Backbone as CSV, one residue per row, in Angstrom:
resi,resn,N_x,N_y,N_z,CA_x,CA_y,CA_z,C_x,C_y,C_z
1,MET,154.676,78.518,90.865,154.682,80.105,91.990,155.603,80.621,90.489
2,PHE,155.086,81.889,90.834,155.818,83.011,89.954,157.311,83.456,89.942
3,GLN,157.909,83.473,88.643,159.408,83.708,88.554,159.453,85.271,88.949
4,ILE,159.763,85.950,89.601,159.764,86.967,89.977,161.543,87.304,90.149
5,PRO,161.976,88.945,89.262,163.310,89.152,89.572,163.837,89.929,90.320
6,LYS,164.601,89.465,91.411,164.871,90.010,92.970,165.681,91.257,92.873
7,ASP,166.231,91.788,92.075,166.534,93.360,91.574,165.213,94.028,90.963
8,LEU,164.057,94.447,91.310,163.524,95.692,90.540,163.700,96.675,91.434
9,THR,163.648,97.783,90.363,163.779,99.309,90.854,162.360,99.227,91.288
10,THR,161.966,100.415,92.086,160.528,101.372,92.404,160.023,101.336,91.742
11,ASP,160.174,101.716,90.248,159.080,102.167,88.620,159.085,100.674,88.410
12,GLU,160.069,99.659,88.437,159.726,98.041,87.754,158.405,97.598,88.859
13,LYS,158.836,97.535,90.222,158.189,97.224,91.248,156.682,97.321,90.960
14,THR,156.200,98.565,90.671,154.994,99.301,90.137,154.391,99.141,89.258
15,ALA,155.438,99.417,87.907,154.826,98.043,86.512,154.325,96.749,86.826
16,ALA,154.964,96.167,87.455,155.119,94.509,87.707,153.739,94.477,88.466
17,ILE,153.844,95.111,89.757,152.374,95.093,90.477,150.770,95.451,89.750
18,LYS,151.027,96.448,88.830,150.060,97.115,88.262,149.513,96.236,87.063
19,LYS,150.796,95.419,86.637,150.252,94.403,85.472,149.469,93.014,86.417
20,LEU,149.965,92.872,87.483,148.849,92.048,87.985,147.624,92.467,88.525
21,TYR,147.689,93.899,88.987,145.925,94.230,88.690,145.210,94.109,87.946
22,GLU,145.906,94.219,86.415,145.208,93.968,85.391,144.342,92.588,85.178
23,LEU,145.157,91.621,85.937,144.269,90.451,85.876,143.616,90.243,86.760
24,LEU,142.706,91.329,87.547,141.458,91.103,88.186,139.919,91.203,87.245
25,PRO,138.944,90.896,88.128,137.740,90.969,86.997,136.819,92.252,87.221
26,SER,136.595,93.226,86.161,136.352,94.345,86.618,134.668,93.991,87.096
27,VAL,134.182,94.933,87.754,133.317,94.863,88.632,132.469,96.411,88.318
28,ASP,131.038,96.345,88.438,129.933,97.082,87.841,129.759,97.870,89.221
29,CYS,130.398,98.465,89.974,130.805,99.258,91.306,129.464,100.281,91.187
30,LYS,128.501,100.203,92.111,127.502,100.612,92.972,128.315,102.157,93.572
31,GLY,129.026,101.804,94.531,130.060,102.772,95.157,129.357,102.739,96.560
32,LEU,128.723,101.482,97.394,128.731,101.420,98.287,129.483,100.953,99.328
33,CYS,131.001,100.283,98.719,131.672,99.219,99.475,132.361,100.207,100.493
34,THR,132.566,101.466,100.457,133.033,102.371,101.427,132.489,101.805,102.880
35,LYS,131.311,101.318,103.034,130.931,100.722,104.460,132.108,99.653,104.703
36,ALA,133.160,98.906,103.754,133.571,97.478,104.210,135.136,98.202,104.103
37,CYS,135.685,99.069,104.462,137.145,100.349,104.387,137.157,99.805,105.838
38,ALA,138.653,99.243,106.051,138.874,98.921,107.258,140.470,98.637,107.121
39,ASP,141.188,98.606,108.379,142.525,98.148,108.547,143.046,97.307,107.534
40,ILE,143.829,96.985,106.078,144.120,95.598,105.803,145.397,95.354,106.070
41,ASP,145.894,94.251,105.664,147.489,94.038,104.803,147.713,93.992,103.793
42,MET,148.930,94.229,103.141,149.087,94.569,101.972,150.848,94.753,101.819
43,SER,151.207,94.310,100.560,152.573,94.624,100.815,153.106,95.761,101.105
44,ASN,154.829,95.962,101.145,155.832,97.139,101.225,155.407,97.923,100.336
45,HIS,155.475,97.492,99.504,155.222,98.315,98.209,153.858,99.379,98.048
46,GLU,152.966,98.681,97.908,151.903,99.537,98.058,151.740,100.334,99.226
47,ARG,151.985,99.692,100.363,152.146,100.638,101.472,152.916,102.047,101.510
48,PHE,154.205,101.584,100.856,154.956,102.821,99.852,154.830,103.810,99.269
49,GLN,153.552,103.444,98.317,153.160,104.007,97.578,152.247,104.866,97.904
50,ILE,151.246,104.600,98.959,150.243,105.205,99.176,150.912,106.500,100.081
51,GLU,152.299,105.971,101.182,152.780,106.752,102.163,153.223,108.129,101.092
52,ARG,154.047,107.420,100.149,154.995,108.736,99.427,153.930,109.225,98.327
53,ARG,153.143,109.157,97.801,152.189,110.103,97.015,150.968,110.391,97.563
54,HIS,150.684,110.405,99.019,149.406,110.367,99.026,150.196,111.037,101.036
55,GLN,150.968,111.146,101.253,151.163,111.015,102.619,150.278,110.810,103.551
56,ILE,150.244,109.075,104.101,149.324,108.526,104.768,149.549,108.262,105.236
57,PRO,149.885,107.950,106.305,150.779,106.689,107.046,149.590,105.346,107.167
58,ILE,150.217,103.989,106.822,149.266,102.886,106.800,150.268,102.303,107.542
59,ASN,149.618,101.196,108.792,149.808,100.729,109.555,150.319,99.212,109.629
60,SER,150.885,98.281,110.205,150.548,96.414,109.155,149.884,96.072,110.264
61,ARG,148.706,95.675,109.724,148.698,94.921,111.060,148.100,93.301,109.606
62,ASP,148.415,91.951,110.047,148.358,90.804,109.758,146.825,90.380,110.113
63,TYR,146.114,89.583,109.050,144.975,89.423,109.115,144.832,88.543,110.410
64,GLY,145.149,87.798,111.034,145.269,86.878,112.423,145.322,88.268,113.431
65,THR,145.873,89.121,113.529,145.746,90.569,114.448,144.235,91.173,114.275
66,ILE,144.174,91.344,113.069,142.449,91.870,112.587,141.183,91.239,113.546
67,ALA,141.640,89.982,112.788,140.854,88.579,113.402,140.144,88.457,114.791
68,ARG,141.544,88.682,115.561,141.500,88.174,117.215,141.615,89.956,117.715
69,LYS,141.742,90.824,117.009,141.465,92.390,117.894,140.213,92.847,117.069
70,GLY,140.277,92.440,116.242,138.983,93.835,115.219,139.700,94.672,113.962
71,SER,138.761,94.991,113.835,139.647,96.090,112.207,139.518,97.514,113.324
72,LYS,139.990,98.216,112.525,140.300,99.517,112.566,139.521,100.637,111.205
73,PRO,139.027,101.607,111.732,138.612,102.006,109.725,140.132,101.998,108.929
74,CYS,140.155,102.184,107.549,141.074,102.839,106.888,141.427,104.365,107.348
75,LYS,142.764,104.369,107.138,143.288,106.010,107.139,142.565,106.289,106.012
76,ALA,143.084,105.646,104.912,142.916,106.233,103.469,141.103,106.911,102.916
77,LEU,140.527,106.770,103.900,139.048,106.832,104.120,138.375,108.318,104.667
78,GLY,138.131,108.836,103.529,138.194,110.462,103.695,136.705,111.208,104.776
79,LYS,136.374,111.624,104.912,135.293,112.160,105.714,134.297,111.682,104.645
80,ASP,134.368,112.133,103.901,133.410,112.307,102.795,132.580,111.035,102.420
81,GLY,133.890,109.544,102.886,133.278,108.729,102.485,133.604,107.735,100.957
82,LYS,135.181,108.430,100.683,135.439,108.639,99.551,137.217,108.077,100.275
83,CYS,137.374,106.852,99.312,139.037,106.745,99.032,139.880,107.988,98.499
84,LYS,140.546,108.457,99.605,141.545,108.983,99.006,142.988,108.508,98.630
85,VAL,143.121,107.585,98.151,144.419,106.939,97.383,143.560,106.342,96.333
86,TYR,142.071,106.364,95.505,141.673,104.981,94.942,143.057,104.726,94.126
87,GLU,143.575,105.759,93.330,144.331,105.168,91.980,145.662,104.371,92.600
88,ASP,145.899,104.690,94.107,146.939,103.807,94.249,146.611,102.530,95.530
89,ARG,145.286,102.450,94.963,144.812,101.332,96.511,145.550,99.918,95.876
90,PRO,145.593,99.207,97.101,146.198,98.060,97.071,145.230,96.671,96.865
91,LEU,145.909,95.650,96.230,144.972,94.586,95.448,143.801,94.181,96.630
92,VAL,144.334,94.636,97.489,142.520,93.512,98.430,141.772,94.450,98.055
93,CYS,141.775,95.642,98.132,140.906,96.388,97.771,140.549,96.515,96.015
94,ARG,141.123,96.283,95.611,141.048,96.508,94.411,139.958,95.015,93.328
95,ALA,140.122,93.940,94.369,139.485,92.313,94.447,138.383,92.464,94.882
96,PHE,137.887,93.748,95.996,136.482,93.241,96.670,135.638,93.074,95.965
97,GLY,134.846,91.568,96.080,133.441,91.345,95.232,134.426,90.943,93.891
98,THR,135.174,90.741,94.015,135.642,89.598,92.322,136.239,88.405,92.694
99,ILE,136.240,88.347,94.603,136.303,86.788,94.408,135.097,85.990,94.896
100,ASP,135.181,84.834,94.324,133.529,83.393,94.150,132.835,83.712,95.675
101,ALA,134.314,83.131,96.110,133.465,83.112,97.923,133.373,84.492,98.934
102,MET,133.924,85.229,98.244,133.601,86.675,98.896,133.008,87.602,97.757
103,ARG,131.919,87.462,97.275,131.046,88.495,96.796,130.501,89.652,97.336
104,CYS,130.289,90.984,96.829,129.951,92.301,96.778,128.591,92.199,97.887
105,PRO,128.732,92.156,99.008,126.853,92.421,100.015,126.195,93.562,99.293
106,PHE,126.518,94.183,98.467,125.866,95.535,98.108,125.336,95.590,96.478
107,GLY,124.988,94.287,96.268,124.633,93.690,94.642,125.570,94.313,93.782
108,CYS,127.056,94.086,93.805,127.631,94.737,92.782,128.277,93.533,91.667
109,GLU,128.136,93.126,90.817,128.932,92.089,90.179,129.980,92.403,89.268
110,ALA,130.393,91.376,89.572,132.216,91.161,88.389,131.549,90.939,87.358
111,ASP,132.464,90.930,86.606,132.511,90.328,84.783,132.889,88.640,85.069
112,ARG,133.607,88.176,85.991,133.670,86.990,86.331,134.024,86.910,87.408
113,TYR,134.199,85.564,88.587,134.942,85.519,89.571,135.980,85.291,89.878
114,LEU,137.086,85.444,90.647,138.210,84.586,90.915,137.693,83.794,91.690
115,THR,138.882,82.832,91.382,138.822,81.317,92.531,139.433,81.414,93.811
116,ASP,139.041,80.929,95.093,140.273,81.275,96.457,141.428,81.201,95.714
117,GLU,142.052,80.133,95.296,143.172,79.951,94.757,143.806,80.904,93.273
118,GLU,143.139,81.736,92.867,143.202,82.564,91.762,143.516,83.418,92.301
119,TYR,142.730,84.227,93.612,142.990,85.501,94.335,144.177,85.307,95.652
120,LYS,144.449,84.156,95.685,145.379,84.056,96.713,146.820,83.898,95.755
121,GLY,146.640,83.500,94.444,148.100,83.262,94.077,148.963,84.925,93.501
122,LEU,147.436,85.898,93.456,147.530,87.006,92.818,148.325,87.812,94.317
123,ASP,147.779,87.685,95.505,148.111,88.202,96.520,149.587,87.980,96.695
124,LEU,149.604,86.222,96.778,151.512,86.312,97.112,152.362,86.845,96.074
125,ALA,151.666,86.929,94.627,152.894,87.388,93.897,152.881,88.793,94.088
126,VAL,151.942,90.019,94.264,152.006,91.190,94.778,153.080,91.117,95.995
127,GLU,152.830,90.283,96.790,154.177,90.215,98.013,155.336,89.379,97.747
128,GLU,155.279,89.304,96.712,156.706,88.377,96.322,157.661,89.253,95.418
129,ILE,156.715,90.406,94.802,157.292,91.423,94.372,157.251,92.661,95.036
130,GLY,156.768,93.177,96.019,156.509,93.952,96.976,156.886,93.677,98.254
131,GLY,157.235,92.985,98.317,157.910,92.186,99.798,156.202,92.142,101.026
132,HIS,157.010,92.118,102.174,155.774,92.127,103.032,156.965,92.194,104.539
133,TRP,156.311,92.411,105.152,156.850,92.779,106.356,156.998,91.975,107.430
134,SER,156.589,91.041,106.949,156.174,89.081,108.164,156.708,88.209,107.034
135,ARG,156.348,88.635,105.954,156.420,86.903,105.444,157.884,86.892,104.476
136,THR,158.693,86.150,104.249,159.460,85.957,103.195,159.385,85.035,101.973
137,SER,159.905,84.799,101.119,159.589,84.367,99.975,159.438,83.099,100.038
138,GLU,160.234,82.553,101.173,160.018,80.911,101.815,158.584,80.716,102.098
139,ASP,158.396,81.715,103.073,156.874,81.335,103.640,155.778,81.607,102.470
140,ARG,155.803,82.649,101.436,155.012,82.594,100.440,155.043,81.319,99.327
141,ALA,156.044,80.793,99.600,156.042,78.901,98.436,154.903,77.990,99.229
142,LYS,155.295,78.178,100.695,154.783,77.678,101.003,153.374,77.588,101.680
143,ILE,152.759,78.568,102.003,151.489,78.924,101.680,150.787,79.151,100.740
144,LEU,151.475,79.009,99.091,150.823,78.686,97.702,150.939,77.105,98.155
145,ARG,151.609,76.249,97.963,151.666,74.918,98.054,150.788,74.263,99.121
146,ASP,150.672,74.622,100.126,149.760,74.453,101.499,147.997,74.724,100.674
147,LEU,147.647,75.742,99.888,146.210,76.216,99.732,146.076,75.208,98.427
148,MET,146.788,74.777,97.639,146.732,73.383,97.043,146.200,72.298,97.647
149,THR,146.333,71.982,98.980,146.119,70.869,99.393,144.591,70.608,99.883
150,PRO,143.803,69.711,100.016,142.439,70.058,100.431,141.844,70.867,101.566
151,ALA,142.937,70.404,102.363,142.670,71.458,103.869,143.223,72.966,103.537
152,GLY,144.193,73.147,102.590,144.347,74.291,102.658,143.151,75.226,101.876
153,LYS,142.559,74.119,100.924,141.656,75.080,100.086,140.047,75.078,101.545
154,ALA,139.827,74.520,102.351,138.939,74.340,103.524,139.608,75.735,104.229
155,ALA,140.564,76.005,104.485,140.955,76.536,105.416,140.603,78.390,104.944
156,LEU,140.903,78.350,103.580,140.726,79.542,103.194,139.157,80.126,102.601
157,LYS,138.128,79.032,102.818,137.281,79.258,102.557,136.372,79.337,103.391
158,ARG,137.109,79.164,105.011,136.938,79.255,106.025,137.189,81.142,106.629
159,GLN,138.179,81.383,105.717,138.377,82.492,105.921,137.369,83.403,105.235
160,TYR,137.038,83.452,104.191,136.191,83.779,103.088,135.088,83.802,103.966
161,ASP,134.858,82.739,104.076,133.038,82.501,105.252,132.966,83.553,106.288
162,THR,133.960,83.822,106.855,134.142,84.443,107.476,133.951,85.985,107.317
163,ALA,134.828,86.066,106.152,135.150,87.636,105.990,133.745,88.464,105.712
164,ARG,133.267,87.478,104.577,132.264,87.666,104.234,130.813,87.647,104.880
165,ALA,130.680,87.148,106.068,129.647,87.347,106.998,130.061,88.531,107.679
166,GLU,130.733,88.893,107.933,131.442,90.239,108.235,131.074,91.606,107.426
167,VAL,131.117,91.498,106.059,131.276,92.220,105.098,129.340,92.526,105.086
168,ALA,128.587,91.828,105.286,127.069,91.309,104.949,126.550,91.976,106.146
169,ARG,127.485,91.923,107.074,126.416,92.844,108.460,126.617,94.520,107.778
170,MET,127.069,94.728,107.339,127.177,96.494,106.747,126.087,96.399,106.083
171,LYS,125.227,97.547,106.174,124.198,97.883,105.283,124.681,99.224,104.959
172,PRO,124.025,99.131,103.687,124.700,100.523,102.730,123.105,101.412,103.617
173,GLU,123.805,102.992,103.617,123.217,103.501,104.327,122.447,104.821,103.234
174,ALA,121.236,104.830,102.985,120.680,105.982,101.871,120.931,107.143,101.923
175,ASP,121.366,107.770,102.921,121.505,109.144,102.939,123.162,109.715,102.768
176,ASP,123.746,108.692,103.002,125.490,108.410,102.806,126.082,108.026,101.932
177,ALA,124.992,107.129,100.987,125.483,105.951,99.703,126.665,106.996,98.831
178,ASN,127.600,106.349,98.321,128.142,106.725,97.225,128.298,106.352,96.243
179,THR,127.591,107.063,94.664,127.258,106.599,93.846,128.442,107.063,92.620
180,ASP,129.150,107.677,93.134,130.476,108.113,92.192,131.151,107.108,92.106
181,ARG,131.282,105.832,90.993,132.215,104.985,91.112,133.630,105.135,90.865
182,SER,133.571,106.465,90.185,135.329,106.959,90.238,136.049,107.302,91.526
183,ASP,135.245,107.465,92.601,135.829,108.032,94.445,135.728,106.757,95.211
184,VAL,135.138,105.701,94.753,135.187,104.795,95.745,136.712,103.984,95.977
């Protein structure tokens, strides 16, 4: 488990989370993934950064609620199909297409793929730094311990299989495909 100081300033939290983002593989992105943009779960600090810097309110919906009620379009996605908060996008957006069990359905390739455990470990570390509206540090530690069991790995694989199937159903449309990598 990560040892994270408890009294970080806002700037220190931002810097620490950015260091974790740097651990993600790079992707040769074709800019088609905006078809997959929907409401997502993120740390409190990531949400704060988006709301503070871009004045875009982001609602909190955990993965269970999204799975039960369906997703809603991301509020940070512009009418032109480009991300309005690209430089401040949260971990889950940055990791799209870099997780072995959930590769990009649009053919983009990562220079390497994260295992389920690597991604979940990064996700929990970002939450530990940035806080989470519904999970405590103890919850995150238990999730990480449970994840390392065969049952935990199987549950995570089922979650990714469901998400991958949902994303795979999204087909890029030639007339509105965004190919400018810097604005995805």
